[in-house]
MDTraj code that builds the backbone (N, CA, C; nanometers):
import mdtraj as md
import numpy as np

residues = "MET ASN PHE ASP TRP ALA ASN PRO ASP TYR SER PRO ILE PHE LEU GLU ARG SER LYS ARG ILE ILE GLN MET GLN ASN ASN PRO SER LEU VAL PRO ALA LEU LYS GLU TYR TYR LYS ASN HIS ILE VAL GLU PHE ILE ASN ASP TRP GLY CYS THR PHE ASP PRO ARG LEU VAL THR LYS GLY GLN GLU PRO THR CYS PRO PHE ILE LEU PHE PRO ARG GLN LYS GLU PHE VAL ALA TRP ILE LEU GLU ARG TRP LYS LYS GLY GLN ARG GLY LEU ALA GLU LYS SER ARG ASP VAL GLY MET THR TRP LEU ALA ALA ALA THR VAL SER SER LEU PHE LEU PHE TYR PRO GLN PHE VAL GLY GLY PHE GLY SER ARG LYS GLU ASP LEU VAL ASP ARG ALA GLU ASP PRO ASP THR ILE PHE TRP LYS ILE ARG LYS PHE ILE GLU LEU LEU PRO THR ARG SER GLU".split()
xyz = np.array([
    [-1.3697, -0.4440, 1.1987],
    [-1.4479, -0.3648, 1.1068],
    [-1.5348, -0.4579, 1.0231],
    [-1.6609, -0.4265, 1.0147],
    [-1.7506, -0.4989, 0.9260],
    [-1.7478, -0.4305, 0.7913],
    [-1.7050, -0.5037, 0.6916],
    [-1.6955, -0.4466, 0.5576],
    [-1.7617, -0.5413, 0.4599],
    [-1.8470, -0.4874, 0.3751],
    [-1.9172, -0.5675, 0.2761],
    [-1.8306, -0.5762, 0.1501],
    [-1.7551, -0.6839, 0.1398],
    [-1.6641, -0.6994, 0.0262],
    [-1.7391, -0.7187, -0.1044],
    [-1.8617, -0.7700, -0.0986],
    [-1.9391, -0.7919, -0.2209],
    [-1.9896, -0.6598, -0.2792],
    [-2.0206, -0.5640, -0.1917],
    [-2.0695, -0.4321, -0.2345],
    [-1.9928, -0.3244, -0.1584],
    [-1.8680, -0.3040, -0.1949],
    [-1.7850, -0.2127, -0.1150],
    [-1.8298, -0.0673, -0.1252],
    [-1.8322, -0.0013, -0.0107],
    [-1.8557, 0.1426, -0.0033],
    [-1.7344, 0.2011, 0.0678],
    [-1.6488, 0.2638, -0.0095],
    [-1.5245, 0.3154, 0.0456],
    [-1.5384, 0.4567, 0.1012],
    [-1.6530, 0.5188, 0.0814],
    [-1.6676, 0.6591, 0.1245],
    [-1.6441, 0.6787, 0.2745],
    [-1.6916, 0.5906, 0.3643],
    [-1.6616, 0.6125, 0.5062],
    [-1.5114, 0.6054, 0.5373],
    [-1.4407, 0.5208, 0.4657],
    [-1.2967, 0.5081, 0.4884],
    [-1.2253, 0.6342, 0.4412],
    [-1.2602, 0.6822, 0.3216],
    [-1.1988, 0.8049, 0.2720],
    [-1.2363, 0.9247, 0.3595],
    [-1.3585, 0.9266, 0.4118],
    [-1.4013, 1.0345, 0.5011],
    [-1.3182, 1.0341, 0.6288],
    [-1.2970, 0.9170, 0.6871],
    [-1.2147, 0.9054, 0.8077],
    [-1.0716, 0.9490, 0.7813],
    [-1.0177, 0.9100, 0.6663],
    [-0.8826, 0.9524, 0.6303],
    [-0.8754, 1.1040, 0.6155],
    [-0.9769, 1.1617, 0.5550],
    [-0.9803, 1.3083, 0.5385],
    [-0.9825, 1.3784, 0.6739],
    [-1.0576, 1.3239, 0.7671],
    [-1.0628, 1.3820, 0.9026],
    [-0.9253, 1.3772, 0.9686],
    [-0.8556, 1.2658, 0.9506],
    [-0.7216, 1.2540, 1.0093],
    [-0.6240, 1.3523, 0.9454],
    [-0.6375, 1.3719, 0.8150],
    [-0.5509, 1.4688, 0.7455],
    [-0.5764, 1.6090, 0.7985],
    [-0.7023, 1.6452, 0.8152],
    [-0.7369, 1.7776, 0.8682],
    [-0.6824, 1.7933, 1.0091],
    [-0.6933, 1.6879, 1.0875],
    [-0.6389, 1.6894, 1.2238],
    [-0.4881, 1.7176, 1.2221],
    [-0.4171, 1.6523, 1.1320],
    [-0.2720, 1.6730, 1.1213],
    [-0.2394, 1.8127, 1.0687],
    [-0.3208, 1.8623, 0.9766],
    [-0.2984, 1.9977, 0.9249],
    [-0.3212, 2.1017, 1.0340],
    [-0.4206, 2.0775, 1.1179],
    [-0.4505, 2.1708, 1.2270],
    [-0.3521, 2.1593, 1.3426],
    [-0.2860, 2.0451, 1.3537],
    [-0.1907, 2.0237, 1.4620],
    [-0.0678, 1.9499, 1.4060],
    [0.0193, 2.0224, 1.3334],
    [0.1356, 1.9591, 1.2701],
    [0.2300, 1.8900, 1.3677],
    [0.2216, 1.9232, 1.4950],
    [0.3102, 1.8589, 1.5930],
    [0.2776, 1.7096, 1.6083],
    [0.1618, 1.6653, 1.5583],
    [0.1257, 1.5235, 1.5623],
    [0.2084, 1.4401, 1.4634],
    [0.2524, 1.5027, 1.3569],
    [0.3134, 1.4302, 1.2453],
    [0.4392, 1.3518, 1.2850],
    [0.5352, 1.4097, 1.3566],
    [0.6548, 1.3306, 1.3905],
    [0.6228, 1.2032, 1.4702],
    [0.5314, 1.2130, 1.5644],
    [0.4953, 1.0944, 1.6432],
    [0.4256, 0.9901, 1.5555],
    [0.3414, 1.0345, 1.4630],
    [0.2753, 0.9409, 1.3722],
    [0.3767, 0.8724, 1.2815],
    [0.4720, 0.9496, 1.2316],
    [0.5757, 0.8895, 1.1464],
    [0.6547, 0.7850, 1.2242],
    [0.6869, 0.8140, 1.3486],
    [0.7611, 0.7183, 1.4303],
    [0.6761, 0.5935, 1.4563],
    [0.5483, 0.6128, 1.4828],
    [0.4580, 0.4999, 1.5047],
    [0.4508, 0.4118, 1.3797],
    [0.4235, 0.4741, 1.2647],
    [0.4069, 0.3966, 1.1420],
    [0.5361, 0.3299, 1.0978],
    [0.6492, 0.3875, 1.1315],
    [0.7781, 0.3269, 1.0985],
    [0.7874, 0.1862, 1.1566],
    [0.7268, 0.1664, 1.2713],
    [0.7289, 0.0366, 1.3386],
    [0.5976, -0.0399, 1.3273],
    [0.5048, 0.0136, 1.2508],
    [0.3738, -0.0497, 1.2317],
    [0.3331, -0.0361, 1.0846],
    [0.4054, -0.1046, 0.9989],
    [0.3844, -0.0943, 0.8546],
    [0.2446, -0.1431, 0.8145],
    [0.1959, -0.2483, 0.8769],
    [0.0607, -0.2975, 0.8458],
    [-0.0413, -0.1860, 0.8671],
    [-0.0304, -0.1177, 0.9793],
    [-0.1250, -0.0109, 1.0098],
    [-0.1106, 0.1050, 0.9123],
    [0.0133, 0.1360, 0.8722],
    [0.0337, 0.2427, 0.7745],
    [-0.0373, 0.2108, 0.6436],
    [-0.0172, 0.0895, 0.5943],
    [-0.0825, 0.0496, 0.4696],
    [-0.2338, 0.0545, 0.4861],
    [-0.2820, 0.0009, 0.5963],
    [-0.4260, -0.0042, 0.6210],
    [-0.4856, 0.1354, 0.6401],
    [-0.4127, 0.2246, 0.7056],
    [-0.4648, 0.3587, 0.7357],
    [-0.4535, 0.4558, 0.6195],
    [-0.3520, 0.4374, 0.5333],
    [-0.3264, 0.5378, 0.4297],
    [-0.3115, 0.4827, 0.2891],
    [-0.2869, 0.3541, 0.2747],
    [-0.2595, 0.2984, 0.1429],
    [-0.3821, 0.2861, 0.0549],
    [-0.3569, 0.2936, -0.0749],
    [-0.4621, 0.2740, -0.1752],
    [-0.4095, 0.1841, -0.2855],
    [-0.5007, 0.1197, -0.3516],
    [-0.4700, 0.0452, -0.4728],
    [-0.5410, 0.1152, -0.5876],
    [-0.5088, 0.0728, -0.7057],
    [-0.5693, 0.1329, -0.8245],
    [-0.5964, 0.0209, -0.9231],
    [-0.7223, 0.0044, -0.9601],
    [-0.7598, -0.1008, -1.0539],
    [-0.8341, -0.0375, -1.1708],
    [-0.7636, -0.0131, -1.2831],
    [-0.8279, 0.0528, -1.3971],
    [-0.9447, -0.0266, -1.4558],
    [-0.9525, -0.1552, -1.4255],
    [-1.0643, -0.2364, -1.4762],
    [-1.1971, -0.1943, -1.4151],
    [-1.1922, -0.1292, -1.2979],
    [-1.3169, -0.0865, -1.2327],
    [-1.3876, 0.0243, -1.3101],
    [-1.3131, 0.1004, -1.3892],
    [-1.3723, 0.2083, -1.4677],
    [-1.4775, 0.1523, -1.5629],
    [-1.4501, 0.0376, -1.6234],
    [-1.5454, -0.0225, -1.7173],
    [-1.6737, -0.0670, -1.6473],
    [-1.6672, -0.0805, -1.5134],
    [-1.7854, -0.1178, -1.4353],
    [-1.8540, 0.0040, -1.3753],
    [-1.8058, 0.1231, -1.4134],
    [-1.8630, 0.2457, -1.3601],
    [-1.8223, 0.2748, -1.2168],
    [-1.7115, 0.2155, -1.1730],
    [-1.6655, 0.2337, -1.0357],
    [-1.5363, 0.3140, -1.0331],
    [-1.5108, 0.3754, -0.9190],
    [-1.3873, 0.4497, -0.8973],
    [-1.2704, 0.3516, -0.8927],
    [-1.1639, 0.3755, -0.9702],
    [-1.0521, 0.2807, -0.9722],
    [-0.9597, 0.2883, -0.8513],
    [-0.9657, 0.3976, -0.7754],
    [-0.8815, 0.4106, -0.6566],
    [-0.9575, 0.3576, -0.5359],
    [-0.8986, 0.2593, -0.4688],
    [-0.9627, 0.1952, -0.3541],
    [-0.8679, 0.1971, -0.2346],
    [-0.9199, 0.2222, -0.1166],
    [-0.8329, 0.2159, 0.0009],
    [-0.7926, 0.0711, 0.0279],
    [-0.6706, 0.0560, 0.0744],
    [-0.6266, -0.0771, 0.1171],
    [-0.6980, -0.1095, 0.2470],
    [-0.7672, -0.2200, 0.2494],
    [-0.8309, -0.2699, 0.3711],
    [-0.7786, -0.4127, 0.3855],
    [-0.6795, -0.4270, 0.4703],
    [-0.6117, -0.5553, 0.4799],
    [-0.6943, -0.6565, 0.5589],
    [-0.7051, -0.7750, 0.5035],
    [-0.7673, -0.8837, 0.5780],
    [-0.6560, -0.9638, 0.6444],
    [-0.6888, -1.0510, 0.7391],
    [-0.5848, -1.1166, 0.8205],
    [-0.4725, -1.1824, 0.7410],
    [-0.5037, -1.2516, 0.6347],
    [-0.3991, -1.3207, 0.5579],
    [-0.3026, -1.2205, 0.4954],
    [-0.3542, -1.1048, 0.4528],
    [-0.2668, -1.0014, 0.3974],
    [-0.1746, -0.9447, 0.5053],
    [-0.2280, -0.9275, 0.6256],
    [-0.1450, -0.8802, 0.7366],
    [-0.0330, -0.9799, 0.7650],
    [-0.0648, -1.1081, 0.7579],
    [0.0367, -1.2120, 0.7774],
    [0.1452, -1.2032, 0.6706],
    [0.1052, -1.1758, 0.5474],
    [0.2019, -1.1654, 0.4386],
    [0.2953, -1.0465, 0.4605],
    [0.2404, -0.9332, 0.5019],
    [0.3250, -0.8175, 0.5320],
    [0.4218, -0.8530, 0.6450],
    [0.3731, -0.9178, 0.7482],
    [0.4598, -0.9584, 0.8600],
    [0.5698, -1.0518, 0.8103],
    [0.5377, -1.1397, 0.7182],
    [0.6361, -1.2312, 0.6609],
    [0.7442, -1.1536, 0.5856],
    [0.7041, -1.0558, 0.5058],
    [0.8014, -0.9729, 0.4341],
    [0.8902, -0.8995, 0.5343],
    [0.8295, -0.8405, 0.6364],
    [0.9063, -0.7656, 0.7361],
    [1.0040, -0.8567, 0.8101],
    [0.9614, -0.9780, 0.8393],
    [1.0503, -1.0729, 0.9067],
    [1.1699, -1.1073, 0.8180],
    [1.1454, -1.1302, 0.6884],
    [1.2559, -1.1588, 0.5964],
    [1.3550, -1.0424, 0.5979],
    [1.3024, -0.9209, 0.5929],
    [1.3878, -0.8023, 0.5895],
    [1.4693, -0.7896, 0.7184],
    [1.4027, -0.8021, 0.8317],
    [1.4716, -0.7859, 0.9599],
    [1.5795, -0.8923, 0.9817],
    [1.5570, -1.0117, 0.9299],
    [1.6532, -1.1202, 0.9456],
    [1.7557, -1.1250, 0.8325],
    [1.7419, -1.0339, 0.7359],
    [1.8346, -1.0336, 0.6237],
    [1.8193, -1.1545, 0.5344],
    [1.6968, -1.2058, 0.5246],
    [1.6714, -1.3257, 0.4445],
    [1.5974, -1.2895, 0.3163],
    [1.6180, -1.3681, 0.2168],
    [1.5415, -1.3537, 0.0929],
    [1.4075, -1.4247, 0.1111],
    [1.3126, -1.3873, 0.0280],
    [1.1841, -1.4545, 0.0318],
    [1.1270, -1.4674, -0.1075],
    [1.0555, -1.5725, -0.1310],
    [0.9905, -1.5955, -0.2587],
    [0.8435, -1.6225, -0.2309],
    [0.7590, -1.5441, -0.2936],
    [0.6146, -1.5624, -0.2763],
    [0.5546, -1.6036, -0.4098],
    [0.4983, -1.7216, -0.4128],
    [0.4265, -1.7648, -0.5317],
    [0.2822, -1.7212, -0.5161],
    [0.2222, -1.6799, -0.6255],
    [0.0871, -1.6265, -0.6161],
    [0.0042, -1.6679, -0.7361],
    [-0.1245, -1.6541, -0.7189],
    [-0.2138, -1.6685, -0.8332],
    [-0.2552, -1.5272, -0.8748],
    [-0.3186, -1.5166, -0.9873],
    [-0.3554, -1.3849, -1.0382],
    [-0.4726, -1.3266, -0.9596],
    [-0.4729, -1.1942, -0.9519],
    [-0.5845, -1.1172, -0.8949],
    [-0.6124, -1.1442, -0.7481],
    [-0.5088, -1.1738, -0.6701],
    [-0.5276, -1.1877, -0.5256],
    [-0.4684, -1.0688, -0.4498],
    [-0.4076, -0.9746, -0.5228],
    [-0.3564, -0.8533, -0.4596],
    [-0.2167, -0.8643, -0.4008],
    [-0.1486, -0.9749, -0.4238],
    [-0.0156, -0.9900, -0.3635],
    [0.0858, -0.8917, -0.4187],
    [0.0777, -0.8611, -0.5465],
    [0.1727, -0.7660, -0.6036],
    [0.1509, -0.6291, -0.5428],
    [0.0255, -0.5876, -0.5318],
    [-0.0041, -0.4592, -0.4685],
    [0.0435, -0.4590, -0.3240],
    [0.0217, -0.5678, -0.2549],
    [0.0608, -0.5770, -0.1146],
    [0.2126, -0.5706, -0.0986],
    [0.2835, -0.6434, -0.1834],
    [0.4302, -0.6379, -0.1791],
    [0.4787, -0.4979, -0.2164],
    [0.4170, -0.4369, -0.3162],
    [0.4538, -0.3007, -0.3562],
    [0.4290, -0.2025, -0.2422],
    [0.3169, -0.2167, -0.1745],
    [0.2841, -0.1280, -0.0625],
    [0.3833, -0.1460, 0.0521],
    [0.4191, -0.2694, 0.0797],
    [0.5120, -0.2973, 0.1896],
    [0.6501, -0.2401, 0.1593],
    [0.7004, -0.2671, 0.0409],
    [0.8323, -0.2172, 0.0032],
    [0.8320, -0.0642, -0.0039],
    [0.7264, -0.0056, -0.0572],
    [0.7169, 0.1408, -0.0632],
    [0.7190, 0.2001, 0.0769],
    [0.6472, 0.1386, 0.1679],
    [0.6419, 0.1868, 0.3059],
    [0.7792, 0.1772, 0.3713],
    [0.8465, 0.0669, 0.3498],
    [0.9814, 0.0518, 0.4052],
    [1.0747, 0.1577, 0.3482],
    [1.0637, 0.1832, 0.2203],
    [1.1459, 0.2860, 0.1565],
    [1.1179, 0.4243, 0.2170],
    [0.9904, 0.4533, 0.2424],
    [0.9540, 0.5842, 0.2988],
    [1.0069, 0.6028, 0.4410],
    [1.0011, 0.4970, 0.5207],
    [1.0401, 0.5084, 0.6618],
    [1.1860, 0.4739, 0.6883],
    [1.2472, 0.4015, 0.5970],
    [1.3878, 0.3614, 0.6115],
    [1.4596, 0.3969, 0.4810],
    [1.5064, 0.5210, 0.4674],
    [1.5644, 0.5665, 0.3404],
    [1.6780, 0.4790, 0.2865],
    [1.7462, 0.4043, 0.3713],
    [1.8549, 0.3176, 0.3246],
    [1.8041, 0.1788, 0.2818],
    [1.6733, 0.1578, 0.2911],
    [1.6152, 0.0283, 0.2553],
    [1.6409, -0.0041, 0.1074],
    [1.6698, -0.1297, 0.0817],
    [1.6846, -0.1796, -0.0548],
    [1.6016, -0.3064, -0.0659],
    [1.5207, -0.3146, -0.1675],
    [1.4401, -0.4339, -0.1903],
    [1.4460, -0.4701, -0.3375],
    [1.4101, -0.5898, -0.3698],
    [1.4118, -0.6335, -0.5081],
    [1.2863, -0.7103, -0.5445],
    [1.2568, -0.7101, -0.6726],
    [1.1415, -0.7823, -0.7249],
    [1.1825, -0.8605, -0.8481],
    [1.1124, -0.9647, -0.8725],
    [1.1290, -1.0403, -0.9955],
    [0.9923, -1.0843, -1.0443],
    [0.9876, -1.1324, -1.1642],
    [0.8624, -1.1782, -1.2210],
    [0.8914, -1.2888, -1.3211],
    [0.7896, -1.3615, -1.3554],
    [0.8055, -1.4684, -1.4539],
    [0.8411, -1.4114, -1.5908],
    [0.8051, -1.2831, -1.6132],
    [0.8357, -1.2169, -1.7401],
    [0.8985, -1.0808, -1.7114],
    [1.0077, -1.0513, -1.7788],
    [1.0774, -0.9243, -1.7587],
    [0.9845, -0.8053, -1.7823],
    [0.8981, -0.8144, -1.8815],
    [0.8068, -0.7043, -1.9135],
    [0.7086, -0.6730, -1.8014],
    [0.6932, -0.7624, -1.7057],
    [0.5998, -0.7372, -1.5963],
    [0.6669, -0.6697, -1.4759],
    [0.7958, -0.6427, -1.4859],
    [0.8646, -0.5754, -1.3768],
    [0.8490, -0.4245, -1.3895],
    [0.8862, -0.3668, -1.5037],
    [0.8741, -0.2221, -1.5167],
    [0.8631, -0.1776, -1.6615],
    [0.7516, -0.1187, -1.6907],
    [0.7277, -0.0388, -1.8108],
    [0.6471, 0.0787, -1.7596],
    [0.7036, 0.1973, -1.7672],
    [0.6554, 0.3169, -1.6957],
    [0.5042, 0.3369, -1.6995],
    [0.4410, 0.3168, -1.8093],
    [0.2977, 0.3477, -1.8216],
    [0.2076, 0.2249, -1.8131],
    [0.2611, 0.1117, -1.7748],
    [0.1832, -0.0124, -1.7750],
    [0.1411, -0.0514, -1.6337],
    [0.0103, -0.0394, -1.6015],
    [-0.0375, -0.0727, -1.4670],
    [-0.0252, -0.2204, -1.4304],
    [0.0101, -0.3042, -1.5243],
    [0.0302, -0.4457, -1.4941],
    [0.1688, -0.4740, -1.4388],
    [0.2564, -0.3730, -1.4385],
    [0.3930, -0.3964, -1.3928],
    [0.4091, -0.3653, -1.2442],
    [0.5086, -0.4284, -1.1844],
    [0.5335, -0.4132, -1.0407],
    [0.5710, -0.2695, -1.0064],
    [0.6648, -0.2116, -1.0819],
    [0.7118, -0.0779, -1.0468],
    [0.6075, 0.0298, -1.0724],
    [0.5149, 0.0072, -1.1652],
    [0.4031, 0.1005, -1.1814],
    [0.3206, 0.1025, -1.0532],
    [0.2963, -0.0136, -0.9954],
    [0.2189, -0.0228, -0.8712],
    [0.2924, 0.0460, -0.7557],
    [0.4238, 0.0307, -0.7501],
    [0.5008, 0.0988, -0.6462],
    [0.4868, 0.2502, -0.6613],
    [0.5066, 0.2999, -0.7828],
    [0.4936, 0.4449, -0.8059],
    [0.3523, 0.4925, -0.7737],
    [0.2517, 0.4149, -0.8116],
    [0.1120, 0.4545, -0.7885],
    [0.0804, 0.4540, -0.6394],
    [0.1279, 0.3541, -0.5654],
    [0.1044, 0.3504, -0.4215],
    [0.1572, 0.4787, -0.3570],
    [0.2793, 0.5164, -0.3918],
    [0.3394, 0.6379, -0.3347],
    [0.2621, 0.7619, -0.3793],
    [0.2252, 0.7664, -0.5052],
    [0.1494, 0.8810, -0.5583],
    [0.0157, 0.9004, -0.4861],
    [-0.0480, 0.7914, -0.4459],
    [-0.1798, 0.7984, -0.3834],
    [-0.1756, 0.8273, -0.2332],
    [-0.0566, 0.8286, -0.1741],
    [-0.0458, 0.8642, -0.0332],
    [-0.0755, 1.0119, -0.0148],
    [-0.1328, 1.0500, 0.0989],
    [-0.1555, 1.1938, 0.1221],
    [-0.0213, 1.2655, 0.1310],
    [-0.0210, 1.3860, 0.0804],
    [0.1028, 1.4657, 0.0854],
    [0.0838, 1.5822, 0.1797],
    [0.1942, 1.6303, 0.2240],
    [0.1933, 1.7440, 0.3142],
    [0.1743, 1.8714, 0.2324],
    [0.0714, 1.9478, 0.2655],
    [0.0511, 2.0755, 0.1962],
    [0.1274, 2.1838, 0.2721],
    [0.2114, 2.2533, 0.2011],
    [0.2954, 2.3564, 0.2635],
    [0.2230, 2.4890, 0.2610],
])
top = md.Topology()
chain = top.add_chain()
for i, resn in enumerate(residues, 1):
    res = top.add_residue(resn, chain, resSeq=i)
    for name in ("N", "CA", "C"):
        top.add_atom(name, md.element.get_by_symbol(name[0]), res)
traj = md.Trajectory(xyz[None], top)
């Protein structure tokens, strides 16, 4: 996919996602197979349905909700997390600010939780206050809740 990261236009991505949602609504029998596929393809699930939320974009006159568009290094990071999980190993990821690693880890863990209800994962931070404060978008658990909230839901 050719994507202009300097001047992002997310409308084609959201339009494609909307088409897929309509397709699933018109043919609900597709859903179980998609769930089974995504259960074993977490990178694709995040890329196809995940969103991030950056409240700082509002001050720039931009929409704060952005689709996750994973670049190769991010896909590698998700694969690394999945490998740690499958092997029963712990992992520590050091990061710099504003590279999206927290969102990526939140998306990966949220996806695992959705597809594997018995999944258990843990997070830590250099500061306790950055782990969870319900209304603070700078915290890890806020990002987890927001990732899940932004996923499409099944309309009954």
